[in-house]
Each structure stands twice: as structure tokens, then as C-alpha cells.
N, CA and C atoms as an extended XYZ file, in Angstrom:
336
Properties=species:S:1:pos:R:3:atomname:S:1:resname:S:1:resid:I:1 pbc="F F F"
N         0.840       -1.169        0.000 N   MET     1
C         0.000        0.000        0.000 CA  MET     1
C         0.891        1.240        0.000 C   MET     1
N         0.599        2.151       -0.873 N   GLN     2
C         1.340        3.398       -0.974 CA  GLN     2
C         0.628        4.490       -0.176 C   GLN     2
N         1.401        5.275        0.562 N   VAL     3
C         0.848        6.349        1.381 CA  VAL     3
C         1.364        7.662        0.812 C   VAL     3
N         0.448        8.552        0.467 N   THR     4
C         0.837        9.814       -0.157 CA  THR     4
C         0.752       10.995        0.801 C   THR     4
N        -0.114       10.916        1.782 N   GLN     5
C        -0.321       12.023        2.710 CA  GLN     5
C         0.742       12.019        3.810 C   GLN     5
N         1.267       13.189        4.121 N   LEU     6
C         2.284       13.321        5.165 CA  LEU     6
C         1.748       12.884        6.522 C   LEU     6
N         0.515       13.276        6.849 N   TRP     7
C        -0.069       12.910        8.135 CA  TRP     7
C        -0.237       11.403        8.256 C   TRP     7
N        -0.568       10.737        7.146 N   ALA     8
C        -0.729        9.279        7.167 CA  ALA     8
C         0.617        8.588        7.371 C   ALA     8
N         1.666        9.122        6.756 N   GLN     9
C         3.001        8.567        6.961 CA  GLN     9
C         3.420        8.714        8.420 C   GLN     9
N         3.128        9.872        9.018 N   CYS    10
C         3.440       10.089       10.439 CA  CYS    10
C         2.640        9.149       11.330 C   CYS    10
N         1.371        8.963       11.007 N   LEU    11
C         0.514        8.079       11.791 CA  LEU    11
C         1.019        6.637       11.742 C   LEU    11
N         1.389        6.180       10.554 N   ILE    12
C         1.899        4.810       10.427 CA  ILE    12
C         3.240        4.679       11.138 C   ILE    12
N         4.080        5.716       11.076 N   GLY    13
C         5.330        5.710       11.834 CA  GLY    13
C         5.076        5.654       13.330 C   GLY    13
N         4.074        6.392       13.797 N   ALA    14
C         3.715        6.360       15.221 CA  ALA    14
C         3.210        4.986       15.628 C   ALA    14
N         2.466        4.333       14.752 N   ILE    15
C         1.994        2.976       15.047 CA  ILE    15
C         3.181        2.019       15.150 C   ILE    15
N         4.185        2.211       14.291 N   GLY    16
C         5.398        1.405       14.380 CA  GLY    16
C         6.133        1.658       15.688 C   GLY    16
N         6.242        2.928       16.088 N   GLY    17
C         6.868        3.263       17.363 CA  GLY    17
C         6.090        2.699       18.539 C   GLY    17
N         4.764        2.744       18.443 N   LEU    18
C         3.916        2.182       19.492 CA  LEU    18
C         4.112        0.672       19.592 C   LEU    18
N         4.180        0.002       18.459 N   ALA    19
C         4.397       -1.448       18.472 CA  ALA    19
C         5.718       -1.793       19.153 C   ALA    19
N         6.741       -1.021       18.865 N   CYS    20
C         8.041       -1.246       19.485 CA  CYS    20
C         7.973       -1.010       20.990 C   CYS    20
N         7.296        0.028       21.412 N   GLU    21
C         7.200        0.333       22.837 CA  GLU    21
C         6.326       -0.677       23.577 C   GLU    21
N         5.308       -1.202       22.927 N   VAL    22
C         4.515       -2.277       23.545 CA  VAL    22
C         5.402       -3.495       23.780 C   VAL    22
N         6.212       -3.819       22.805 N   LEU    23
C         7.157       -4.928       22.966 CA  LEU    23
C         8.157       -4.635       24.079 C   LEU    23
N         8.628       -3.389       24.167 N   HIS    24
C         9.555       -2.990       25.223 CA  HIS    24
C         8.918       -3.155       26.601 C   HIS    24
N         7.690       -2.677       26.779 N   TRP    25
C         7.019       -2.805       28.069 CA  TRP    25
C         6.704       -4.264       28.381 C   TRP    25
N         6.419       -5.063       27.369 N   TYR    26
C         6.221       -6.499       27.600 CA  TYR    26
C         7.510       -7.124       28.112 C   TYR    26
N         8.628       -6.745       27.515 N   SER    27
C         9.925       -7.228       27.967 CA  SER    27
C        10.201       -6.780       29.403 C   SER    27
N         9.873       -5.526       29.719 N   LEU    28
C        10.058       -5.033       31.082 CA  LEU    28
C         9.174       -5.761       32.084 C   LEU    28
N         7.993       -6.196       31.646 N   SER    29
C         7.076       -6.885       32.561 CA  SER    29
C         7.646       -8.216       33.026 C   SER    29
N         8.610       -8.740       32.304 N   ARG    30
C         9.263       -9.991       32.674 CA  ARG    30
C        10.397       -9.778       33.675 C   ARG    30
N        10.700       -8.516       33.969 N   LYS    31
C        11.770       -8.192       34.911 CA  LYS    31
C        11.164       -7.698       36.224 C   LYS    31
N        11.939       -7.754       37.268 N   SER    32
C        11.421       -7.370       38.583 CA  SER    32
C        11.227       -5.864       38.736 C   SER    32
N        11.938       -5.056       37.967 N   ALA    33
C        11.862       -3.597       38.119 CA  ALA    33
C        10.695       -2.977       37.350 C   ALA    33
N         9.906       -3.781       36.657 N   ALA    34
C         8.829       -3.235       35.828 CA  ALA    34
C         7.823       -2.437       36.642 C   ALA    34
N         7.534       -2.850       37.854 N   VAL    35
C         6.567       -2.138       38.687 CA  VAL    35
C         7.084       -0.739       39.011 C   VAL    35
N         8.380       -0.628       39.306 N   LYS    36
C         8.957        0.681       39.608 CA  LYS    36
C         8.916        1.590       38.381 C   LYS    36
N         9.176        1.015       37.210 N   PHE    37
C         9.127        1.808       35.987 CA  PHE    37
C         7.712        2.298       35.711 C   PHE    37
N         6.739        1.433       35.881 N   SER    38
C         5.366        1.783       35.513 CA  SER    38
C         4.756        2.839       36.426 C   SER    38
N         5.323        3.051       37.600 N   LYS    39
C         4.771        4.034       38.531 CA  LYS    39
C         5.447        5.397       38.431 C   LYS    39
N         6.399        5.549       37.536 N   SER    40
C         7.120        6.809       37.417 CA  SER    40
C         6.763        7.515       36.109 C   SER    40
N         6.465        8.786       36.210 N   ALA    41
C         6.087        9.573       35.028 CA  ALA    41
C         7.248        9.724       34.050 C   ALA    41
N         8.480        9.705       34.541 N   VAL    42
C         9.647        9.876       33.671 CA  VAL    42
C         9.673        8.803       32.589 C   VAL    42
N         9.371        7.580       32.952 N   TYR    43
C         9.436        6.475       31.995 CA  TYR    43
C         8.267        6.511       31.020 C   TYR    43
N         7.112        6.997       31.461 N   TRP    44
C         5.991        7.149       30.535 CA  TRP    44
C         6.251        8.288       29.550 C   TRP    44
N         6.900        9.344       30.026 N   ILE    45
C         7.272       10.442       29.128 CA  ILE    45
C         8.286        9.951       28.099 C   ILE    45
N         9.244        9.136       28.540 N   ALA    46
C        10.221        8.563       27.612 CA  ALA    46
C         9.531        7.673       26.586 C   ALA    46
N         8.535        6.923       27.013 N   THR    47
C         7.788        6.050       26.096 CA  THR    47
C         7.049        6.880       25.048 C   THR    47
N         6.375        7.927       25.488 N   ILE    48
C         5.643        8.796       24.552 CA  ILE    48
C         6.617        9.493       23.605 C   ILE    48
N         7.765        9.918       24.130 N   ALA    49
C         8.771       10.567       23.282 CA  ALA    49
C         9.267        9.608       22.205 C   ALA    49
N         9.458        8.348       22.542 N   MET    50
C         9.903        7.354       21.558 CA  MET    50
C         8.854        7.163       20.461 C   MET    50
N         7.604        7.127       20.837 N   ILE    51
C         6.528        6.980       19.849 CA  ILE    51
C         6.485        8.197       18.932 C   ILE    51
N         6.624        9.386       19.506 N   LEU    52
C         6.607       10.617       18.695 CA  LEU    52
C         7.830       10.703       17.784 C   LEU    52
N         8.979       10.245       18.252 N   LEU    53
C        10.157       10.205       17.379 CA  LEU    53
C         9.941        9.224       16.230 C   LEU    53
N         9.281        8.122       16.520 N   GLY    54
C         8.934        7.175       15.449 CA  GLY    54
C         8.017        7.817       14.420 C   GLY    54
N         7.107        8.676       14.873 N   ALA    55
C         6.209        9.386       13.950 CA  ALA    55
C         6.952       10.422       13.133 C   ALA    55
N         8.025       10.976       13.679 N   ALA    56
C         8.768       12.036       12.984 CA  ALA    56
C         9.701       11.495       11.903 C   ALA    56
N        10.071       10.248       11.969 N   MET    57
C        11.074        9.724       11.035 CA  MET    57
C        10.607        9.605        9.587 C   MET    57
N         9.414        9.113        9.297 N   PRO    58
C         9.038        9.010        7.874 CA  PRO    58
C         9.139       10.319        7.103 C   PRO    58
N         8.630       11.448        7.616 N   PRO    59
C         8.790       12.671        6.816 CA  PRO    59
C        10.233       13.153        6.721 C   PRO    59
N        11.065       12.786        7.691 N   LEU    60
C        12.471       13.182        7.623 CA  LEU    60
C        13.247       12.363        6.591 C   LEU    60
N        12.896       11.097        6.447 N   TYR    61
C        13.609       10.215        5.524 CA  TYR    61
C        13.006       10.179        4.128 C   TYR    61
N        11.710       10.329        4.042 N   LEU    62
C        11.008       10.081        2.780 CA  LEU    62
C        10.482       11.376        2.175 C   LEU    62
N        10.336       11.360        0.866 N   GLN    63
C         9.709       12.469        0.159 CA  GLN    63
C         8.655       11.894       -0.766 C   GLN    63
N         7.482       12.487       -0.734 N   GLY    64
C         6.411       12.035       -1.610 CA  GLY    64
C         5.795       10.737       -1.153 C   GLY    64
N         5.383        9.931       -2.118 N   THR    65
C         4.719        8.667       -1.847 CA  THR    65
C         5.700        7.654       -1.273 C   THR    65
N         5.239        6.905       -0.269 N   ALA    66
C         6.083        5.880        0.356 CA  ALA    66
C         5.230        4.675        0.706 C   ALA    66
N         5.878        3.572        0.859 N   SER    67
C         5.215        2.341        1.259 CA  SER    67
C         4.799        2.442        2.724 C   SER    67
N         3.612        1.940        3.043 N   ALA    68
C         3.145        1.930        4.427 CA  ALA    68
C         4.064        1.062        5.283 C   ALA    68
N         4.559       -0.031        4.717 N   LEU    69
C         5.459       -0.908        5.451 CA  LEU    69
C         6.769       -0.193        5.785 C   LEU    69
N         7.277        0.607        4.866 N   LEU    70
C         8.498        1.367        5.120 CA  LEU    70
C         8.274        2.405        6.228 C   LEU    70
N         7.127        3.073        6.210 N   CYS    71
C         6.805        4.039        7.265 CA  CYS    71
C         6.718        3.347        8.624 C   CYS    71
N         6.077        2.176        8.653 N   PHE    72
C         5.979        1.407        9.897 CA  PHE    72
C         7.366        1.000       10.378 C   PHE    72
N         8.190        0.536        9.459 N   HIS    73
C         9.541        0.102        9.803 CA  HIS    73
C        10.366        1.258       10.359 C   HIS    73
N        10.295        2.419        9.750 N   LEU    74
C        11.022        3.586       10.256 CA  LEU    74
C        10.540        3.961       11.655 C   LEU    74
N         9.238        3.895       11.866 N   GLY    75
C         8.694        4.213       13.184 CA  GLY    75
C         9.119        3.221       14.244 C   GLY    75
N         9.189        1.946       13.896 N   ALA    76
C         9.578        0.919       14.857 CA  ALA    76
C        11.085        0.895       15.084 C   ALA    76
N        11.856        1.210       14.068 N   ALA    77
C        13.314        1.144       14.190 CA  ALA    77
C        13.877        2.291       15.021 C   ALA    77
N        13.226        3.430       15.014 N   THR    78
C        13.752        4.593       15.727 CA  THR    78
C        13.881        4.350       17.233 C   THR    78
N        12.842        3.864       17.938 N   PRO    79
C        13.028        3.592       19.368 CA  PRO    79
C        14.093        2.535       19.644 C   PRO    79
N        14.163        1.519       18.810 N   VAL    80
C        15.164        0.470       19.021 CA  VAL    80
C        16.571        1.048       18.896 C   VAL    80
N        16.800        1.855       17.872 N   LEU    81
C        18.126        2.459       17.699 CA  LEU    81
C        18.492        3.371       18.866 C   LEU    81
N        17.553        4.187       19.291 N   LEU    82
C        17.834        5.084       20.415 CA  LEU    82
C        18.051        4.314       21.715 C   LEU    82
N        17.279        3.270       21.934 N   GLN    83
C        17.452        2.461       23.134 CA  GLN    83
C        18.803        1.758       23.136 C   GLN    83
N        19.225        1.276       21.997 N   LYS    84
C        20.532        0.618       21.911 CA  LYS    84
C        21.659        1.623       22.113 C   LYS    84
N        21.495        2.838       21.607 N   LEU    85
C        22.512        3.871       21.828 CA  LEU    85
C        22.646        4.222       23.308 C   LEU    85
N        21.516        4.363       23.987 N   VAL    86
C        21.554        4.685       25.409 CA  VAL    86
C        22.168        3.538       26.199 C   VAL    86
N        21.793        2.309       25.875 N   ALA    87
C        22.310        1.148       26.602 CA  ALA    87
C        23.806        0.960       26.360 C   ALA    87
N        24.286        1.339       25.187 N   ALA    88
C        25.699        1.146       24.855 CA  ALA    88
C        26.575        2.317       25.263 C   ALA    88
N        25.980        3.421       25.665 N   ALA    89
C        26.767        4.595       26.058 CA  ALA    89
C        27.583        4.264       27.304 C   ALA    89
N        28.799        4.788       27.380 N   PRO    90
C        29.618        4.486       28.554 CA  PRO    90
C        28.977        5.060       29.816 C   PRO    90
N        29.053        4.291       30.883 N   SER    91
C        28.494        4.777       32.145 CA  SER    91
C        29.528        5.642       32.850 C   SER    91
N        29.050        6.651       33.496 N   PHE    92
C        29.925        7.569       34.210 CA  PHE    92
C        30.041        7.110       35.658 C   PHE    92
N        31.181        7.322       36.230 N   THR    93
C        31.362        6.942       37.619 CA  THR    93
C        30.601        7.909       38.514 C   THR    93
N        30.090        7.373       39.601 N   ARG    94
C        29.334        8.188       40.545 CA  ARG    94
C        30.248        8.673       41.659 C   ARG    94
N        29.946        9.834       42.152 N   ALA    95
C        30.662       10.343       43.311 CA  ALA    95
C        30.246        9.534       44.534 C   ALA    95
N        31.045        9.565       45.559 N   GLN    96
C        30.697        8.843       46.780 CA  GLN    96
C        29.366        9.353       47.298 C   GLN    96
N        28.538        8.400       47.728 N   GLY    97
C        27.210        8.776       48.207 CA  GLY    97
C        26.309        9.190       47.067 C   GLY    97
N        26.499        8.571       45.887 N   GLY    98
C        25.734        8.932       44.688 CA  GLY    98
C        24.270        8.587       44.809 C   GLY    98
N        23.640        8.361       43.693 N   THR    99
C        22.201        8.128       43.649 CA  THR    99
C        21.844        6.791       44.269 C   THR    99
N        20.583        6.640       44.578 N   ASP   100
C        20.066        5.422       45.196 CA  ASP   100
C        20.128        4.275       44.200 C   ASP   100
N        20.828        3.203       44.537 N   ALA   101
C        20.998        2.075       43.628 CA  ALA   101
C        19.719        1.267       43.461 C   ALA   101
N        18.774        1.369       44.413 N   SER   102
C        17.535        0.609       44.307 CA  SER   102
C        16.535        1.259       43.350 C   SER   102
N        16.757        2.516       43.037 N   LYS   103
C        15.873        3.246       42.121 CA  LYS   103
C        16.284        2.937       40.687 C   LYS   103
N        15.320        2.513       39.843 N   PRO   104
C        15.682        2.205       38.457 CA  PRO   104
C        16.103        3.460       37.694 C   PRO   104
N        17.049        3.280       36.797 N   SER   105
C        17.564        4.410       36.027 CA  SER   105
C        17.048        4.350       34.591 C   SER   105
N        17.252        5.440       33.853 N   LEU   106
C        16.882        5.441       32.437 CA  LEU   106
C        17.699        4.420       31.669 C   LEU   106
N        18.958        4.233       32.051 N   ARG   107
C        19.789        3.222       31.388 CA  ARG   107
C        19.174        1.836       31.550 C   ARG   107
N        18.685        1.522       32.756 N   GLN   108
C        18.039        0.225       32.982 CA  GLN   108
C        16.730        0.142       32.207 C   GLN   108
N        16.027        1.255       32.107 N   PHE   109
C        14.763        1.274       31.376 CA  PHE   109
C        14.988        0.973       29.894 C   PHE   109
N        16.047        1.534       29.328 N   PHE   110
C        16.296        1.352       27.912 CA  PHE   110
C        16.980        0.030       27.593 C   PHE   110
N        17.549       -0.618       28.572 N   ALA   111
C        18.196       -1.912       28.332 CA  ALA   111
C        17.134       -2.994       28.212 C   ALA   111
N        17.130       -3.705       27.122 N   TRP   112
C        16.188       -4.803       26.928 CA  TRP   112
C        16.816       -6.014       27.512 C   TRP   112
């Protein structure tokens, strides 16, 4: 199916980003820290941001008519790429008496 409208390409990209984030939250549900993640607004904001970034990618990469499957793929690939970048980024050493180790971090949230 070919998609010609910019808004439709964004919508399909957002659906791809949403599919990726649903899979991410399913993966988190299998871990013990999922309850802590689900109760914090920071992680929900990160989830929404990932979906919106997925929606933004088709118009940035494509011009004119595009395949719906390609728009979906761009939307789904964007959160995965960003999550892998965050997980692979070098960790910084903490000062003595640093943050609470029992509190989940964004790095843990993005690690699948």
C-alpha cells in the first residue's frame, strides 16, 4: 500500500513506534523492576517521546509517496536504535554517596 499524505506517513510511523514500545514494556514486565518503571512519570514520558520520534522519522527520511510498510519500519526502528545507543553509552562513575541504587535508572529502562 502506498501512502501519499504526510499525516498518514506520520501516523503509520507512530503505530510502528507504538508497536516497538509495547514490545519494550512487555519485555520489562518480565523483569522485577517493571513495577517501579510503571509508577514513574519519567518512563511514561520517555515512552511517549519514543513513539513521537517514530512518527517524525518518515517525513524526515522520505519524500512524496512511500510504502506503508516502510513508514511502519522507520517508526519501529527509531526507538530500538535510540534504546541501543543509550544502553551502549559508557556509564559515568558516581561520586561517593551517589544516587540510590535501588531506584531504576533510564539506562536500565532502555536496556532490553
